[in-house]
SEKOL-365954 format. One record per atom (N, C-alpha, C): x negated, y negated, z. Coordinates in steps of 0.001 Angstrom, whole numbers, padded with zeros to 6 digits, always signed. Example, Ala and Ser with C-alpha at 12.3 -4.5 7.8 and 13.67 -1.06 7.14 Angstrom:
! SEKOL-365954
-013190+005690+007800/-012300+004500+007800/-013200+003300+007800/-012850+002250+007080/-013670+001060+007140/-012900-000030+007870/
! end
This chain:
! SEKOL-365954
-051221-022915+097266/-052583-021810+097617/-053195-023798+097130/-054176-023020+097826/-055629-024219+097294/-056367-022959+096525/-056813-024525+095736/-058560-023530+094968/-059113-025100+094451/-059857-024582+094055/-061518-026232+093416/-060879-025742+092167/-060906-027182+091570/-060786-026636+089907/-062080-027983+089489/-062796-027840+088147/-063303-029245+087457/-062407-029373+086898/-061914-030575+086758/-061467-030552+085974/-062437-031952+084810/-062505-031896+084198/-063202-033074+082755/-062519-034639+082708/-063472-035672+082753/-062980-036709+082850/-061946-037374+082736/-061977-036986+081104/-061146-038101+080811/-059921-036736+080586/-059574-036083+081231/-058457-035360+081144/-057741-035631+082614/-058799-035981+083699/-058572-036530+085496/-058164-037766+085139/-058179-038551+083619/-058150-040146+084335/-056969-040101+083719/-055829-039246+082377/-055030-039030+082460/-053828-039017+083313/-054612-037722+084160/-054018-037726+085018/-054070-038787+086064/-054539-039189+086420/-054530-040441+087675/-053535-041426+086814/-053865-041358+085755/-052701-042783+084460/-051487-041988+084753/-050742-040756+084419/-049866-040484+084830/-048968-040160+086143/-050338-040088+087289/-049424-040176+088590/-049247-041624+089246/-050514-042632+088326/-049636-043613+088779/-049085-044341+087914/-048788-044314+087179/-046982-045404+086505/-045859-044064+087250/-045932-042735+087429/-045611-041955+087919/-044699-042125+089519/-045692-042960+089759/-045146-042691+091530/-045387-041900+092163/-046571-040750+091123/-045749-038807+092840/-047918-039325+091920/-047379-038036+093928/-048645-037344+093646/-050197-037094+093192/-051265-036932+092878/-052103-035984+091396/-051488-035235+091217/-051248-033812+092671/-050881-032755+092614/-050045-032412+092186/-048579-033090+092865/-047691-032898+091410/-047575-033412+089998/-048679-034338+089170/-048588-034832+088262/-049607-032554+087529/-050854-032280+088674/-051767-031574+088018/-050466-029925+087449/-050047-029433+088509/-048783-028917+089410/-047958-028929+087864/-047143-030011+087426/-046154-029863+086868/-047105-029524+084638/-048483-030245+085222/-048052-030555+083002/-048993-028885+083612/-049852-028487+084482/-049814-027281+084832/-048719-025831+083993/-047228-026168+084492/-046506-025169+084376/-046200-025833+083074/-045652-027326+083142/-045645-026873+080994/-046311-026495+080543/-047302-026467+080674/-047765-026247+079267/-047750-024177+079281/-047982-023656+080958/-048294-022186+081095/-046430-022130+080293/-045327-022567+080746/-043896-022424+079558/-043605-022480+077924/-045626-023607+078246/-045412-023718+076023/-045754-022835+075981/-047125-021420+076514/-048328-020700+076666/-047335-019376+075935/-046249-019473+076391/-044980-018403+076578/-044315-017907+075070/-043862-018999+074592/-042940-020291+073904/-044087-019618+071998/-045655-020030+072007/-046839-019960+071416/-046879-018982+071198/-047057-017731+072593/-047594-016346+071922/-046121-015233+071683/-045027-015727+070756/-043838-014713+071145/-043698-015435+069171/-044831-016492+069190/-044678-017179+067209/-044825-015900+066372/-044848-015805+065205/-045160-015179+064336/-046560-015485+063976/-046880-013807+063786/-048088-013302+063542/-048387-014283+062107/-049743-014343+062241/-049929-015175+060591/-050729-013589+059786/-050579-014183+058433/-050831-012543+058092/-051775-013001+057300/-052740-012820+056497/-053285-012829+055455/-053510-011693+054267/-053163-012177+052921/-053040-011840+052479/-053737-011036+051326/-054545-010671+050844/-055657-009674+050548/-055598-010575+048543/-056993-011246+048245/-056574-011084+047001/-057684-010298+045593/-057891-010134+045077/-059023-008932+043927/-059857-010345+043766/-060563-009697+044050/-061768-011184+042942/-062789-010799+043076/-062639-009250+041679/-063589-008813+040218/-064196-008409+040793/-064283-007224+039935/-065823-006120+040046/-067495-006791+040824/-067831-005408+041783/-068891-006217+042116/-070251-006187+041449/-070758-007090+041211/-071363-006816+040629/-072736-005902+040780/-073098-005064+039925/-074444-004234+040313/-073170-003228+040399/-071964-003205+040844/-071708-001692+040636/-071687-000810+042429/-072495-001965+043369/-072913-001245+044436/-071972-001062+045718/-071483-000285+046863/-070834+000135+047149/-070381-000765+048603/-069476-001790+048692/-069620-002907+050109/-069668-001816+050884/-068965-000797+051027/-069261+000224+052441/-070745+000177+053224/-071375-000082+052672/-072958+000186+052466/-073147-000901+052269/-072729-002337+053650/-073380-003128+053178/-074554-003607+053573/-074387-002522+055085/-076693-002552+055835/-076750-002288+055516/-076661-001880+054115/-078589-001190+053436/-078181-001928+051692/-077377-002483+051009/-076917-003218+049860/-078164-004681+051138/-077322-005104+052205/-078298-006082+051999/-079612-005574+052894/-080272-004469+052723/-081151-004230+052952/-082371-004116+051741/-081994-003300+051031/-081880-003418+049699/-082080-004626+048290/-081890-005547+049486/-081296-007247+048515/-082478-008301+049094/-082989-008136+050290/-083901-008824+051529/-085672-007535+050513/-085539-006965+050320/-086256-005205+049831/-087533-006201+048719/-086039-006473+047454/-086505-006859+046499/-087311-008310+046472/-086497-009495+047608/-086777-009961+047596/-087972-010855+048966/-088291-009972+049154/-089861-009687+049593/-091179-009658+048073/-090508-008673+047645/-091152-008361+046346/-091445-009219+046062/-090592-009913+045538/-090557-011190+043957/-091333-012171+044898/-091587-012221+046179/-092400-013539+046456/-093425-012561+046382/-093997-011729+046693/-094931-011413+046771/-095668-011800+046007/-095082-010717+044954/-095086-011743+043306/-095841-012486+043079/-094982-013590+043096/-095542-014792+043262/-096492-015480+043461/-097185-014945+044649/-097961-015034+045730/-099464-015019+044857/-100414-014502+043923/-100396-012944+042841/-101671-014001+042071/
! end
């Protein structure tokens, strides 16, 4: 299959160096590099998933319901705006 790719300058330079040193064509080096990368990608996909364990962080200040985070953010913003307005008086 023939296609056009835009390869970053640094990567293209590395591929050309490998082609020169190995005596192979640029196309052969690019194809081999892609093949190896795809094979490694398949191996990485089967790796064990990372799991985050929750940790207790203590009580919520003011006993706010964090399920209502947007409402809480709105309240805090309103309080801050009121405080700034008081400072300007």
